N, C-alpha and C positions, 0 to 999 in steps of 0.2 A: 550662453550660460552666465557670463559675467553680468550682462545687462539684467537678466532675470534675478540674479542674486543681489544686485544693487538696489532693486525695489525694496528688498527686505533689510537693506543696510548691512550686507555681508560682503567683505572684500574677498577677491578670488585671484590667485596667482597660478599660472601654468608654467612649469619648468620643463622645457622641451629636452634639455640636456639629460636630466635625471628621469624624465618621463613621469613626473609627479605633478600633483595638483594640490594646492593648499587653500583652505578657506579660513577666514578669521573675522572676528567681530570688529566693527568700527564704532565711531562716536554716534553714528546714526542708528545703530541697532536698537530696536525697541524690545523685541521678543527674545528672551534668553535661550529659549528652546530651539530657535531657528538654526543655531550652529550644528545641532545634532541632525536636523533635517538636511542641512548642507552636506554633512558627512555622508548621509544616506544617498544624496544626489550623486556624489562621487562614486559611491559603491555601484549604483545602478548604471552610471555611464561606463564604468569598468566592465560591467556585465553586458556591454554592447546593446543597451536599450536606447532607442532613438531619443534625441535631446528633447523634442516636443513632448514626448511622453514622460521622460524622467523629471522634467521641470515641475510637473504636477505634484510631485512629492512635497513641494514647499507649502501646499495648501494644508490647512489644519485637519481636514477630514480624511486625508489620505496618508496611509502608513505603508511601510514596505516590509517584506519578509523574504529572506534569501534562504531557500531550503536546500540543504546538501543531500544529494541522493547517491553520491559516489560509492560510499563504503557499505551500503546496505546489501547489495547483491555481489557475491564473489565472482561469479562467472561473467566475463565481459560480454559474451554472446547474449546471455539472459538479460543482462543490464540494458543492452541496446534494444532488445525486443520489448522490454517493459517500458522503456522511455518512449518508444514508438507507439506503444499502446496508449500512453498518456496523451500523445498528440492526436491519435486517431487517423482515419483516412482523410487526407487533404486537410488535416487540422480540425476536423469536425468536433472531436471530443473536447479539445481544448477550447474551441469557440463556445460550445455549450456550457462548459464550466465557467468561462468568463462571463457569459450572460447571466447565469444563475447566481454567481457570487459577487457580481459587479466589480470584478477585479481585472487588472491587466496582468497576463501571465506570459512569461517567456522562458522556454526550456532551452538552456544553453550548456552544453558540455556536461559537467557533473553537478550542475546546480539548476534550480528552478527559481526564477525571480518573480515575485508577485507584488502588485501595488493595488491598494484599495482600502476599503473600510476594515476595521478590526474583525468584525464578524465574518466578513468574506475571506479574510486572510486565514482565519482559523479553519474554515471549511476547506480552503485550498490545501493547507498543510496536511489535513487529515486525508484528503483524497490522494495527494501525491505520495505520502508515505505508505498508505495502504496499497497503492498501485505497485510500489516497489516490493511490497510483501505479498504480491500475487493476488490481490483482490481487484477485480476489474473496475475501472472508474465508472462504468455505465450503471453499476448498482447504486453508487453514491449519487449520480446524476438523477436517477429515478426518484430516490428518496428526497433529494432537494426540490425536484419539481412538485412532488406531492406536498411537501412542507410549504412551498410558495403558495399553492392553491389553498391550503388550509389557513394560511395567515390572512387571506383575504376575507374569510368568514368571521365576523365579530363574535358569533355565538360560541365558537370553539376556542376562544381566547384563553379561558381558564380550564379547559378540559385536557385530558391525557390523549396525545395523538398517536400513541403506540399501536392502537387498533387499526389505524388507517395506513400505517407504514408497512411496506412489504417485508416479509421475513425470508431471507435467502438461505437456503440449505446448501451445505457443502455436498457436491457430487464428486467424490473421488473414485473414479472407476478403475484406477490402477491397482487397488487393493485386491488381494487374492480372494476369489469367491470361495465361500465355505460349501462343502458338499452337503447335499440334502440328507443323505444317510450317513449318520455319524456312528462309526463303530465304537462300541464301549470297550474301554480297556479292562482286561481281566486283572484281578488282584495279583500282585507280585509274590511269587514263592521261590525261595532259594533252591528248592529240590527239583531235579529234572523230572519230566513226566514218566509214568510207569511204562515199561516196554510192552508192545503189543504181543499177545500170546501167539505162538506159531501153531501150525497144524498139529504137530506132535504133542504140544502142550495141551491142546484141547482134547486130543484122544486120551492122554494120560488122565485128565480130569474126569472124563466120562467113563473110563475103564475099558474103552473100546480097544485100546492099544494091546492090553493083555489078552483079550479074547482073540484078537487076530494072531497074536504070538502063539497061543495054544493051538489054534486052527492050523498054523503053519507046521 
């Protein structure tokens, strides 16, 4: 690490007692921004990124983004599942994402570290945060693959690409199904319904009751 920083004229001190690392400019430093790159290098090394990979951050065309994913999901179980979804089976999803965005991605604990060009980092951040919000990364990967193919065609440079991109609809099957026959509600009245007339009431109405009385 010290040797790679010396090329850019940055001094580096490692304090094993405190477990800290300090970077500072020297007389040989040409680029004023390199000190911020050196700070990012320490951050990446702290996130247990291999040294050979972390040193690439000192190049001008490489940036870094550390995405915090810890506080997005409350349930620990759900968080672990979604983080695993980001990795995919045998790291396949993560590998596909790395190839499409030209970034190096490392999922570690509550953070996702990414290194690469600005455009790629922006895409990685969108995919990671959406994955934590329960949107599967495969949808983003499909869209990115289509965009990559469209970018190869110079005729489509100034056209709207939305007609080529897939539209994913939400399929939430957990919602209660509505019944086919919907019973209409009757208008509300504060009065109780009229009592049903009994057999004697009907006889009284028709006069049959009195005839029977006379016959008796």
